[in-house]
N, C-alpha and C positions, 0 to 999 in steps of 0.2 A: 568758164572754160577758157583755157589758154587759146587766144585767137590764132596765134602763129602756128601752134601745134595742130590745131584743128584744120587750118587751111592746108598744112602739109599733109595731114592724113587724107583729106578729101582729094588732094592732088594725086596721092599714091593710089587711091581707089579708082579714080578716073583713068589714070594712065596705066594701071595694073603693074606698077613698079613699087614693090613693097619693101619696107624695112624688115630686117630679120626677126626683130622682137618688138612688140608693143606692150606698154604697161598702161592700162586704163584705170584711173582712180578718180575719186571725187564723189559728191553726194547726189548726182543726178543719174540714177540707174536707167531711166528710160532712154536717155541719150547714149549711154554706154551700150545698151542692148541694140539700139538702132545702128550704132557704128559697127558692132560685131556682125550684124546681119548684112550690112553693106560690104564689109570685108569678105564675108563668105560668098556673097553673090559675085563679087569681082574676082576673087582669087581662085575659086574652085569651080570647075566645070560640073554642072549637074550630072552629066553622064558618068563621071568617076567619083562623085561625092562620097559614096559608100567606102571608098578606099582612101580618099585624100582629105577627109575631114574628121577630126576627133574633137569632141567637146566633153570635158570632164570637170566634175567637182573635185576640189583638192582634198576634201576631208576623206581620210582613208587611203589616199594615194601614196604608195610607198616608193622608195627610191628605185627598186628594180622595175616596177611597172612604168614609172615615168621614164626611166632610162630606155626601155623598149620603145615607148612612144617617140622619144626624141631621136632614136636611131633608125626608125623606119623611113625609107625613102618614098617619094611619090610614086604612084602607079599610073603609067600611061599619061603623065602630065608633067608640067614643069615645076609645079609647086604643090606642097602639102601644107594644110592649115591645122594648127592645134590651138584650141581655146581652153584655157584653164581658169576656172572661176573660183572665187573665195581663196585667194592665194595664202592668206594668213593660216588657213587650215592645213597646209602642207606639213607632213611629218618631217622630222629633222633630217633624215637621210634623203628624202625627196627634195627638200630645200637645198641641201648641199649639191645634189645632182643637177638641180636647175641652175644654180649659180655657176657651177663648173661649165655647164653647157653654154650659158650666156656669155661666158668669156670668149668663146669661139663658136658661134652658132653655125649650123649647116646652111649652105647657100640656097638650098631648094626647100627649106621649111620656113614657114612664117608662124611664129608663136604669139598668141595674144594672152596676156595675163590680166585678169579682171578682178579688181577689189570691190567689195560691196560698199554702199553708202555708209557713211559714218566711220569707215575704217581709216585709221591714220595712214598717211602716205608712207610707203616703204622706202626708206632712204637708199637702200642697196639697189632696189629695182629702178629707182629714179636714175641711177648711174649706169645700170647694165642694159636698160632697154629704152626705146623711144617712148617717153612718157607723154600722155595726153590727159589733162585734168578736165573732168566734166563737172562743172559747178552748176548749182541750180540756176535756172533762168528766172529772173525776178524783175519787178518794176516795169519800166516801159518796154523791156525786151520781150515780155510775155506775148503781147499782141503781135509783135513782129514775127515771133517764132510761129504762132498759130497761122498767120497768113502765108508764111513760107511753107509750113507743113501741108496746108491745103493745096498749095500750088505744086509742090514737088511730089507728094504722095498721091494726090487725087486729080491733079491737073484742074483744080477748081479755084475759083476766086472767092476768098472770104473778105468781105469789106472790112475796113479798119473799124468802123463803128460797131459792126457785129462782133469783131474780135475783142474789142474793149468791153462790150456788153457781156460776152461769154466769160472773160477774165474776171469781171466784177461780180458775176453770179456764181461761177464754179470755183474760182481760185486759181492758183498757179501750178497745181500738180499736172505735169505734162501727160501722164498716162490718162488721167480723167479728161483733160482737154482734147487729147487725140481721139478718145472714144466719142466725145460729143461732136467733134468735127466729122468723124466717120458717119455718125448718125445723121448729121445735117446734110452731108452729101447724098446719102441714101434717100433722104426725105425731099430735098430741094434741088438736087442736081448740081451743076457746076457753078452756079451763081448763088452764094450764100449771103443773105442779108439779115438784118435784125429780125424781120418777121419770121424767117426760117428758124433762127435760133430760138425765138420765143416759142414756136410751135414744138420744137424738139425737146427743150428743157422744161417747158411748162411754167416759165417765168416771164412776166410782161416787162417790157422796157419801161423804166421809170419806177420800178418796184424792187430795186436791188438794195443790198446792204449799203452800198455807196449812196444811194438816194436817201435812205434813212439818215445816214451820217450827215449828209448835206443839210437836211431839214433841221436836225438837232443843232448843227454848227451855226445855222442861221437863226436858231431859236424860233422856228415855225412850228408851234405845238400841234396845230390842227393837221398840217401836212404829215408830220412825223407820226402822229397817232394813227392816221389812215394807213401808214406803211407797216405798222407793227405786225399785224397778222400775216400779210403776204411774205414779209421778210422771214419771220420765224418758220414759215411753212417750207422754206427752200432748203435744199441739201446743204449741210455744213453750216447753217445759220441758226443753230440752237441758241438758247438764252445765254449760256456762258460765253460762247465765242462772240456774240453780239455785245455783251457787256465788256468783254475784252477790247473789242474794236472801239467802243465808245471811250474806254479808259485811255487807249492809245491816242485817240483824237484829242481828248482833254489835255493830256500831257503835252502833246505837240503844240496845241494852241497856247498853253501856258508858257512853254519855252519861247515860242515866237513872240508873245506879248511882252514878256520880260525883256527879251533882247531888243525889241523895238523901243521900249521905254528907256532902255539904257543907251540908246542912240545908234544901235547897229543899223546898217543899211538894209534895204529890202533884199538885195542880192545876197548879202551875208547871211541873213536869216533864212532865206531859201536854202542856202548851202547847208545850214545846220539841220534843216528838216530832212534833206537828202541823206545827211550823215546818220540821222536817227533811223531812217528806213533801212540803211545798209548795215546798221549795227547788230542786227540779229533777226530772229523770226518775228517780224512785226506784222500784225494784222491791220493793214490800212483800210481794208474794206473796199478797195477800188484800185485801179492802176496808180502807180506812185505819183506820176505827174499830176493826175487829177486830185489825189489826196493833198499834195503840197499846195496846189491852188486853193483847195477848199479851206485848209487851215489858215492860209495867209489872208483870205477874204474875211475870215471870221474873227480875226484879232480884235478889231474895234468893238465887238459885241460882248467881249468877256473881260470882266475885271478879275483882280486877284481873289476877291471874295467869292465870285462865281466859280472859279477854278477849284478853290479849296472846298467849298460846299459841295460842288459836283463830285469831287473825289470821295467825300464821305457818303454821298448818295450811292455811288457805284460800289463802294465797299460793302455797304448794307445790302445792296441788291445781289452781290455775289454770294453773300451768306444766305440770303433768302432763296437763291437758286438751288442751293444744296439742301433746303428744308421743304419737303413736299407739303407740309402743313400750312405754309404761308399763303399760297395762292398758285394759280396757273402761271405758266411762262408769259402768256399774253398780259395777264394782270400785272405781273411784276415789271415787265418791260414798259408797259403803258405808264405806270407810276414813275419809273425812271425818266421817261420822256417828258412827262409833265413837270417833274422837278428840274430837269436840266434846262428846259425851255423857259422856265419862269425866271423872275428876277432874283437877285441874291438873297433878299430877305425871305422870299417864299421858300427858296431852296434850303436855307438855314433852318427854317421852321420845320 
């Protein structure tokens, strides 16, 4: 998310002094919806909301209907709010009417144009409206977002350890995380610690995907084997995602090991690890800072032969995961763990 644009938006909402037109775009729909709800609460009096709030999907919206919406003044209020979702779905005549309106918007109407996730930014609307990009929250920012969400929405305190545990267990989808925080507040009140989160999500601290990855990275076979069953039983931690996370980890350790042998400094290698995480949809299995620390600690334990053989093991496991005749998920993952935690000769065999 553009920090400056978001700060300006929050200031607008707090001071009830709004731009005439906003354009919300980017891949984080949860934050977009939250911003729309905050604008509605600030800009529209509940007593006149039936008259001064219009929310429409753009599919099927023609130019005449949109023109009537944009021409209607507020009723018994200083401001009228119009929210148009899925802007790319506007018909040609409606799009022309919208662009003509945005050239000279009415002073007593606030219009919010919302694009869905994965929709390419609209270059014309970037110029015609106040644009705010909502990018996914990732890496170390996820725990911070959760703690802020608990504080602002529920007036609750979510401990940093509990936030990191929740992110490591559930992932970074904000809708899911917000729901788990809601349940944690209902269950444990205003102070949310690790024990509360454990009770709510049914996962024990120390039995997350990140813990399994740590055990494999350190080549602790007994510890990793103990974690196979509880990790596979958790939401979103099926066999294929877990194999993917192990593959990401092996790739990262291999890159780090090669860079260190080539003489790169530790800080330089850490920078490469962060670049890898930022490069796309990477399943690190834990908060990013924790993952980078794990990979860096593991470098001395993995040779080139280990990495190459481990990749072959994971490719074979991925094929087995798609063949129901090979074995159960727990059996396949246990075999992978034993292979990765063994020495290079055993893995190759």
